[in-house]
C-alpha positions in Angstrom: 5.8 -2.3 3.8 4.0 -0.1 1.3 1.6 2.3 2.9 -1.3 3.6 0.8 -3.5 6.3 2.3 -6.6 7.1 0.3 -8.4 10.2 1.4 -12.1 10.7 0.9 -14.6 13.5 1.5 -17.8 13.2 3.5 -19.5 11.6 0.5 -16.9 8.9 0.1 -15.4 10.5 -3.0 -11.6 10.2 -3.4 -9.8 13.5 -3.0 -6.2 12.3 -2.9 -3.9 9.4 -2.2 -0.4 8.9 -1.0 1.8 5.8 -1.5 5.1 5.3 0.4 7.4 2.7 1.7 8.8 -0.5 0.2 7.2 -3.9 0.1 10.4 -5.9 0.8 8.8 -8.9 -0.8 11.7 -9.6 -3.1 15.1 -8.2 -4.3 15.2 -4.8 -5.7 14.0 -5.0 -9.3 12.3 -8.3 -8.6 9.7 -7.2 -6.0 6.3 -8.1 -7.6 4.3 -6.4 -4.8 6.2 -3.1 -5.3 5.9 -3.4 -9.1 2.2 -4.3 -9.0 1.3 -1.5 -6.6 3.4 1.0 -8.5 1.9 0.0 -11.9 -1.6 0.3 -10.5 -1.1 3.7 -9.1 0.9 5.2 -12.0 -1.4 3.5 -14.5 -4.4 5.0 -12.9 -2.9 8.5 -12.9 -2.0 8.1 -16.6 -5.5 6.8 -17.4 -7.1 9.8 -15.7 -5.0 12.2 -17.9 -5.5 10.2 -21.1 -9.2 9.6 -20.7 -10.3 12.9 -19.2 -7.7 15.4 -20.2 -7.4 16.4 -16.6 -3.8 16.7 -15.2 -3.8 15.6 -11.5 -1.5 17.3 -9.0 1.2 14.6 -8.7 4.4 14.6 -6.7 7.0 11.9 -6.6 10.1 12.0 -4.5 13.4 10.4 -4.9 12.7 8.3 -1.7 9.7 6.8 -3.4 6.7 8.8 -2.0 3.9 9.3 -4.6 1.1 11.7 -3.8 -1.8 12.6 -6.0 -4.6 15.2 -5.5 -7.7 15.8 -7.6 -8.0 19.4 -8.6 -11.1 21.2 -7.3 -13.8 22.8 -9.4 -13.9 20.2 -12.2 -16.9 19.7 -14.4 -19.2 17.0 -13.0 -18.8 14.6 -15.9 -15.0 14.7 -15.7 -15.1 14.4 -11.9 -17.2 11.3 -12.0 -14.9 9.7 -14.6 -11.9 10.4 -12.4 -13.8 8.9 -9.4 -14.5 5.7 -11.4 -10.9 5.4 -12.4 -9.6 6.0 -8.9 -12.1 3.6 -7.4 -10.8 1.0 -9.8 -7.3 1.8 -8.6 -8.5 1.3 -5.0 -10.0 -2.1 -5.8 -6.8 -3.2 -7.6 -4.7 -2.2 -4.6 -7.0 -3.9 -2.2 -6.8 -7.1 -4.3 -3.0 -7.0 -4.0 -3.4 -6.4 -0.2 -5.5 -9.5 0.1 -2.8 -11.7 -1.2 0.2 -9.8 0.2 -1.1 -8.4 3.5 2.3 -8.4 5.2 3.7 -6.2 2.4 1.1 -3.5 1.6 -1.4 -1.7 3.9 -4.2 0.4 2.5 -6.1 2.8 4.8 -9.1 4.9 3.8 -9.2 8.3 5.6 -11.9 10.9 5.8 -10.8 14.4 5.0 -14.3 15.8 5.1 
């Protein structure tokens, strides 16, 4: 199963997220759940960088763990754009979870 933890502050703003595990929906290289979730997460990180010029703190391990943290102290305009993009990511991942609930689990956590 893919596990996605999306961390939010007390205002519900996304501060970071972590994705780990394997969907095990299909064979390696043919797993549409894994491919979809990965494309959404990586695409969102790339969109943030391309559209805001902000480089997120991203770590990816050989074992497949992806973690991403929003830097602190950003200008309000850029911060809000990043929030919108990551909220879009969350909705896309939740859409995948609705269809493939036995293969991906998304949890929102408060870091406030």
